[in-house]
Each structure stands twice: as C-alpha cells, then as structure tokens.
N, C-alpha and C positions, 0 to 999 in steps of 0.2 A: 244966178244962172239956172235955167230950167232943168237941165240934165246934169248938174254938178253932182259928182259922187258924194255919198254920205256913208258913215259907218253904222247907220241905223240897223240894217239887217244883220251885220256882223255882231253887234252888241246884243240884239234880240236873241239870236241863236246861241251866242256864246254864254249868255246868262240864262239859257233855257232851263237849266236845272233849278234855278231859283223858283221859277214859275211852277215847275213840276212839284217841288217840295212843298210849296205853299198849298197847292191843291190836295196832294196826297196826305199832308199833315191834317188838313181840315177833315178829310174823309176818315182818317184814323181816329181823330177826336170825336167823330160822329156829329160834327157841327150841323150838317144838313139834316140829319135825323132829328136833332134837338129843335132846329128851327121849324121843321115840318110839324112837330108836336106843339110848339109854343106859338106858331104863326109869325110872330115878330118879337125881337128883343133889342134892348139897347146894348151898346158896346160894353158898358159897365156891368150889366146883368150877365153878359156872356163871360166877361172876365171873372166875375164872382163865381159863376157856375163851375168853371174849370179850375179856379184857384190860381190863375196866372200870376206870377211874381214880377213880370216885366212892367214897364211903365204904362200908364194910360195911353200915351202917344203910340207906343209900340202896338197896343191892341187895335187902335184905330187904323194904324198903317196896315196891319194884317187884314182886317175886315174890309178896308177900303180897296186894298189890292184885289181881294176876291170879288169885290164889286166891279172894279175896273175890268177884270177878266170876264165879267158877265155871269158869275156864279151866284152872286147875291144881288138883291134889290136894296136900295137905301132911301129912306125919307129923312130929311134933316141932315145935319153935318156935325160930326164929332159928338159933343155932349148932348146934342138934341137928336142925334141919329137913331133910327130904328132899322134893324136889318131883318130881311126875310129872304126866303129862297127864290131864286129865279126859276122859271117853269121847268127847264131841263134838269136843274139841280134837284127840284122837288120830285120829279119822276124817277130819275136815275141814281140819285145819291142818298135817298132816304132808305135806310136799312130795313125799315118795316114794310116796304113795298116789294111786290114780286118783280118789279121792273128794275130793281137795284143792280147796278153794275160795279159798285165800289169794290167788289172782291178783287178785281184786277188791279185797282189802285192800291189796295192793301198789300197784294203780293209785290207790286212794284216797290213799295216802301220796305217791306220786310225781307225780300230776297234780291230783286233785280237792281235796286238802287246801288247797293255795294258792288255787285258783280260788274256793272257797267263801268265802274271806276277802273277796271282792268282792260278796257277796250284795246288800248295800244298793245298789250301783251297778247290778246286774242288775235289781232291782226298779224303780229310778228311771228307767232307760233302756230296759228291755226287750231289752237286747242280751246276746249271749253273753259269757262271761267267761273263755274258755279260749284256745286257740291262735288262734281267730278274731280276737282283739283285735289281733293283729299283721297282720291282712289275709289270713290263711290259712284256707281251708275246713277244718273240723274233720276230716272223713274223709280229705280229700286229705293233710293233714299227718300223720295217723296211718298211712295206707297207704303213704306215701312213705318211711317209716323202718322197716326190717324189725324192729328191736328193739322200737320203740314199738308196732308192729302186733302182734307176738307178745305183748307185755304186755297190750294191749287185748283180744286174743282170750282170753287166759288169764283176764282179769278178767271178761269176759262169760260165759265158761264157769263161772267160780267162783261168780258171783252166782246162776246158774241150776242148779248141779249138783244141789242137793236137789230142785228142781222137776222136773228131768229124771228123777230116780230115782222120784219119786212118780208122775209121769205114766206112766212105763213100767209101773208096777205097778197103777195104778188105772183108767186109761182102757180101755174095751172095744175091743180091736183085732181081735176075732174075725171081723168081716165086711170087713176091709180087708186089702189085699195090698201096697200101695205108699204111701210117704210121702216128701214133699219138704220139707226144712227150709230155708225162705227166709232168707237171711242166716245160713246154717248155721255160720259161724265155724269152730271147730275140729272140727266134726262130732260133738260129744259127745252131743247129743240123739239123733241117728241111731244112734250106737254103743250107747248105753245101752238104747234101745228094742229094738235088734236083739238084744241079749243075752237079752231076755225074750220076744221074739216071733220065733222062728226061721222062721216062714212068710213073713215080710215082706222086701221090698227097699227100699232107701233112697237118696235123693240129697241130699247136703249142698250146697246151691246158694249161691254167693257170688261176689264179685269174684275175678278171677284171682290177685292176690297172696296170697290166703288159702289157695289150694289146697295148697301145699307143707306148711303147718302141719296142715291137715286130713288129708292123706295120711299124714303121720307118725303121727298118732293112729290112723288106720285100720289101719296096719301094726302098731302097738303092740297093738291089740285083736285082730289077726288076723282081721278081718272083711272083707277085700277082695272076697270073693265076693258080699257082700250090701249093702255100703255103698260108694258111689262119690261122687266130687265132680262138681259141674257148675258151669260158669262162666257168670255172667250178671249183669246190672244191672237191678234191678227197676224202675228208672225208664225203661229203654229196651226191655227184652226181656220177652216173655211168660214166665210162670212155667211150668216143666215140668208136664205132666199127672201127676196122682197121686190116689189115693183120699183121702189126708189131706194138707193143706197146713198147715204149722206156721210161725208167726212168733214167736220168743222175743225179747222186748225190742226189737221193731222198730217196731210201731205208735206207741209212745210218743215216738219221736224226732221225730214230724212233726205239722204242723197238721192240722185236721180234714179239709180238702180232700184232703191227701195220704193220710191214713188211709183215706178212702173210695176213693181210687184203688187203693191196695194191696189193699183187701178185694175190689174188683171184679176185680182180676187173679187173686186167689185163687179167686174164684167161677168165673171162666172156666176155670181149670185143673182144676176138680173135676168128677166125674161126678155124676149124680143120686144123692142119698144120701151124697155125700162130705162130709167134715168140714173146716172151717177152724178152726184152733186158735191162739189168741193167749195166750202164756204170759207174764204180767207181774204186777206188784203191783197187781192190780185193786182200785181204791178201793171201799169199801163204799158202797152207794147213799145212805146218810144222811151220808156224808163226815165221820164223827166217830170211827171206830175204827181204820182202817188207817193209822197214822202213817207207816209205811214207804212205802206207796204214795203218800201225799201228799208226803213228802220227796223221793221219786224224781221226782215231777212237778216239784218246785222244781229238782231237779238237771237236768231237761231245759231249764229256763230258763237255767241256767248253761252247759249244753253246746250247746244248739241255738237258744235264743232263742224259738222258736215251738212246740216240742214240749210235750206234756203227757200225764200218765197220766189214767186215766178210770175211770168206774164201769161196772158190768155193764149198768145201764140205758143208758148212753151206747153201749156196744158193741151192745146189742140194737137201738137206734135206727138205728145205721149198718148193721147186718146186714139189717134190714128194708128200708132204703133201697136196698141193693144187690140184694136179691131172695132172700136166704136164707129158708128155710121156717120154721126154729125156732132157738132158742138155749138153751143151758144153761151152767151154771158148775160147774167141778170144783175144789174146794179142793186145793191142793198142799202145799208145804212153807212153814211160817211164814206170812208175810203175802201169799204169792203164790197165784194161781189160774190155771186154764186156762179162758178164755172160749171157748165152742165154738159155731159156727154150722153148721147142717146145710143142705145144698142140696136 
C-alpha cells in the first residue's frame, strides 16, 4: 500500500545519537584532517594509524557509515576500498583550515553529549543540566579554565563559521563603516567580514579573558590595522558605538527580559540608520520547519535554564518595543539567519 505507515522515521530519530557519535568521534580522532593530508587511505592504513583494536569488519563498518552519511568518498569496497574526504568535510572538518567548524563537534562530544542525557530532568525541573548542577555559574566555570574557554570559543566559532561567511558576502555593507561584534569570542565574524569589506573597521567586544584568543586570530589573519579587541561586560557596560552591532548566538542565552535589555543597549550604540543584527538559528514563524533552531532552543534549557531561541515574529515584536524602525531577515547557512533591526 502506497501510504502504509512505517517505523522508518521513528527509528531514524530514535537512533540519532548513533549517527551523532559516529561523526563527532571521527572529528575528535581528526580523521578528516588526516585524510586532507594524505588525500586518500585504505581502511587498514587508517586502522594502523590509530591503532584500533577492533576487527577489520568493524573498521569498514565505521568508515562505510561515514561514507553513507556523505562525509567520505570511497573507491572500491572493503579490502580494495580507499577513503577520502567529501568536499564539505574537507572544507569544514580539516583542522588545518581556517574554515574548520569542528570545534562545535568537539564541545558536543566533551560537554553536551553527557548533559543531554539528562533532558528529562531538565524538562521536569526547568533547571540547567551542565556545570551549574554543581553550584557553578556556567560562564564563570568556562571562563575560569583557559583550556575549556578555548574549546568553548572554538565551538561557538565553529557553529557560526558558515553563517559568518554567508553574512560577509550577502549583507549590504556599502553604507556602513564600523561594526562591533558583541560577545565577539575569537573575533572570527569581524575577521571574515573584514576580508570582504576593506573599507570597514571592527571591534570584537567580549570579556577580558577572551582577548588573547581573539588577538591570536587577528594576528593569524594579519588584520591588526582594522580589527581590534574591546573588553567589556554587556550586563554592566555600554556597547561601543558603531554603525552595525552584531550579536551571534547571544540573545538565545537569555530570558525575554534580558533579550530586551540587550537590544536596548544595541539601539543606544547605533546611529540613525544603523543596523542591529542577531545571527542565530531563527525558528520559522509557524514553528514546524527549523528543527535545528528548535533543538538549539532546547539546548538553551540544558545550558541556561531560562534561555530560548525565537521566531522572526518574536524578534520583530522586541525590536518594535525597543524603538527600531523596521526589521528584515536574511537567510544564511543551513538553518540559520540574520534577524536585522534598523534604527
């Protein structure tokens, strides 16, 4: 029968953590970085490189699953097979490339994979399921540990890298000269836009412990003349004045009252005609298509307890309440968009 129900989707979603772990384990092992260097390898060469103790069949199953998912190319089969990176894997999962987004996958593996095991508790209690369960503030715990902070910054940069590239190429910067990235993390948004907009100057604005990581990236891109760091706390300090104020994955951390406070601060930092830009997994207004945005919102329950992702209609309502003149939305990479408010 043509429309006979099947359990296919139930099984696909129910075993989703299998697929996730296969990808993030390959990222942690730096398999895609290895294949970018070697161009192609046999299954047994890969097994020998890592010293896997599982059977040959297990190795082929693992690599062929990555091939089935579209992350690897394969010529031959099993003993005759040679594996290489698929194009997106080569661009985004080779750790030696500036376009690497694997930091997010590394954090999923090292932090969030375990925390998400407590989703039922989060729903029942409304409480965070991360470091805060031990009485530690999430951000204080992350910022107090330099290695954890670096991993967190790489993760935030990784999840947004495709969006930064799309934003740099599709947003109309022609009438703007300055940009401040609030919670600028590793300064990658500023650096990527700076590469495409040579007439502009940038401030990557974040807490003081972040500055050394951002400065390292700025030196790597050799853009010290146009991208600088600024130290500040958006709960205590005014946002630096600029023609464009950007917040990438910032608003969704907080409850509605705090979102409005941050948008007011952005409004105050802008001139007439200036733009406030929120880059996140904006949920579709009907709340039925952007599964990533909805899952990211659940992740905010795990991470912050009170934060949530939002629709463009939500954003427009808040922008109107703050005093912005108009709003529009610019689709970026995959499920993410730039929600834009004009003063």
